[in-house]
N, C-alpha and C positions, 0 to 999 in steps of 0.2 A: 075163364082165364084172367088171372090177375097180373097187372104189370104196373110199374111205376108211371107216374105222370110223364107224358112224352112231351119234351121241350127240346127238340132236336137242333143242333148246331146247323144252321142253314138248312133245317129240316131234312137232315140226313141221318138215316138209321144204319148202323152197322150190324149185320146179321152173320152169325158164325155157327154152321152146322157142326155138331160134335158127336163122336162115337168112340168111346173108349180112349179118351185123350188125357188121362190123369197126369201123364208125364209132362205135357206142355201147357195145359189149359191155364194155370195160374200165371205163368210167364206171358202168355199171349194177351190175356186180359189186362194184366198190369201195364203192359206196353200200349195196348190199344186205348186204355183209359186216359193216356196222356193226350190223346187227340179228340176224344169224344166221350160224352156221358151217356150217350143213347146207343145201347147195346142190347140185342136180343140173342140169346143162345138157344139153339134147338138141339136139345139132348135127345139123340135118336136111340133110346133104350140102352145106355151104357151100363156095363156090368162090372167095371174095373175100379169103381170108386169115384169116377168123374162126377156122377150126379151128386154124391155127398159133398164134394168140394163146392159145387155150384150152388146147392141150396143154402150154403152158409154165407153166400155173398149177397149183400144188399145193393150192390151198384150195378146190377144187370137185370134185364127182363129174362125170364126163363120159361121156355116151353119144353116140358119134360114129358116123354112118352114111355109108357111101361115096356114097350118092345120095339125092336128095330124094324123100321118101315122103309128105310133106304134114303140115300143121299138125295135123290130127286124130290122125294116127298118132303124132306127138310127144307129144300129150297122153296118149294111151293108154299109150305106153311109160312116161311119167312115173307114171301110176297103178300100172303093174306094179312099177316101181322102188320107189315108196313101200310097196307091200305087201310086197315082198321085204325091205325094210329094217325093217319093223315100225313105221313111223311111224303115229301116230294121226291127224295132219292133214297135208294137203299144200296149200300156197298156190301158185297159178300166176300168173305175170305175163309180159307181153311184154318184149322186150329193146330196144325202139327209143325208150325214154324217154317213151312214151305213158302208161306206168303209173309213177307216182312211187314209187321204192323207199322213200322216207320214210313212206309209208302202211303199210308192213309191220307196224309196231307196232299200228296200228288193227285190222288183222286178227287180231293176237295177242289184243287185248282182246276182240273179238267172239267168238273161239274160247273164251275163258275163261267167257263167259256160258253156254256149253253148252246153247243153246236152238234150235240149227239143225244140219242136216247139210250144208247148202251155204250159204256166206256169199258172196253174189254182189255184186260191185261194180257200181254204177250211175253212169254218167257224166252222167245227166240228173237226179240228185237234188241236184246242185250248181248254182248259178247259172251260166249260160253267158256268158262275157265275149267281147268282140270278139277277143280273143287265143286263144280256144279254141273258136271256132264250128266244128262239124263240117261237112265237105263236105255240101251239100244232098242229093245222091243217097244218101250213106251214112245220113244221118239218116232219110230217107224209107224206105229199105229196112228200117232197124232198126225204125221205127215200125209198118210194115205187118206184119213178121214178129212182132214183140212182141205186137201186138193178136191175131194169129192164135193164137199160143202161149197167150195168156191165155184166150182164148175157148174153145179146144179142150181145154185141160188144167186149166182152172179155177185158173190161177196169177194172180199180181198183180204181174208184173214191169214195171219201167220201161225195162230195158235187157237184152235177151235175148242180146246178143253180146259183152258185156264179158268179156275174158279174165282179168281180175284177180279171182280167186276163191280161197276156202278150201274144202276138201272133207274131210269126215270119211271117212278112208280105208276103214273098215269098211263104211260106207254105200255108197260108190261101187264097192266090191268086188262088190256084187250086180248091177252093171250089166254088160251085154254089148255094149260099144261096138265098132263096126267101121268107122265113117266116117272115112276117112283125111284129108279135105280140110277146107276152111274151114266146111263145113256141119255140123261135129260138134256145135255147140250145139243144132241141131234134134234130132238123135238123143238127145243128152244130156237135154234137157228132157222129151222123151217118156218116156224110161226113168225119170228121177227122179220124175216124177209117177206113173208106173205103180207104182213101189215105195214111194210115199208119203214120199218124202224131204222133210224140213222145209227150207224155203227162207227166207232172210232177205237183203234187200238193204241195203247200206251205201254212202254216197256216196264216190265217188272222183273225183279230178280229171279233167277232160276236157282232154286235151292232144293237139294234132295238130302234131307237128314237120314232117311232110311230108304234106300233104293230097293229094299226087299219086302216093302209093304205089299199086302195082298188085297185083291179086290173081293175075294171070297167066291166059293163055289166054282162052277165051270168057267167063270170069267178070268180066273187065273191062267187059263190056257189062251194064249195069244190069238190063235185061229178062232176059238169060240167067241172071244171078246170082239174081235173085228167083225165076225158074222153077225153078232147080236147088234153091234152099232149100226151096221148097214140095214138090218131088218127094221130097227126102230126108225131110222131115217126114211126108208121107203114107206112105212106105215104112216109116218107123220106127213109125207107128201100126199098120200092118198087121203088123209083126214081133211086136208084143206082143198082137195080137188085137183091136185096137180098130177099130170101124167108122169108116173114114176120112171118110165123108160125114156123120157125126153130130156135132153140137156138144157132145154129152155122150157119155162112154164107154158105148156100148151103151144109151143112154137111162137108165142107172142112175147112182147116186152112187158106185158102186164099180167098180173095174176087173175084168175077167174075161179070163183067158187063153183060155177057150173059151166061146163063147156062140152062141146061135141067132138073134141079132138079124138081121133082114133089111133094116133101114133103109138 
């Protein structure tokens, strides 16, 4: 892999997963470049001309895959890239203008507070206007999953699915993420809680430019998507040795990789 010399502002890398975003990619990058020179794009096998736009830019690092491997794998690749580059922090954001690049400095400020390992954007800490109302089924799924994550992991999230985040690279290097698809937040939150990572939410704008965007395959069915998320969550708990049917980790206040809990 070839990439530009990495000299990050405050050692922060901006990572943007991309799949068929020809409509938005240039505008997002032009806005993001106002705040940072250190950007990596993970092109997940785009077929709409996105890749051709990206390869012509000399102001980004580009990881380009010949075929689509999934959003989760793009995030995992971004973590690996950040570690290889020696970045201290990584910010992730989407490329469809549902995440406002002008909020990047807000994440820089939160990073400077140095009181968290994960700074997670929440679209529900801001007032919701008629112009930014989320599709009802997406809000419902988010609420159900967020409530489950909070109950099972002892977190206090308001938005478990927002991809606009900042991560302390040394902290996430301890995670063993393998989920390739859209369910990666479920695996991520389980492992983050397991390792005791500190989480803080900050408000970010709720923007839906295209409420009819699809997940693809059977995940477009709400029931299937919800079931899939719960299955990944349970599998992730089992992976770290947590009793999946307990509301507390093995009935204790601490996590245990090995326990004799029979609940």
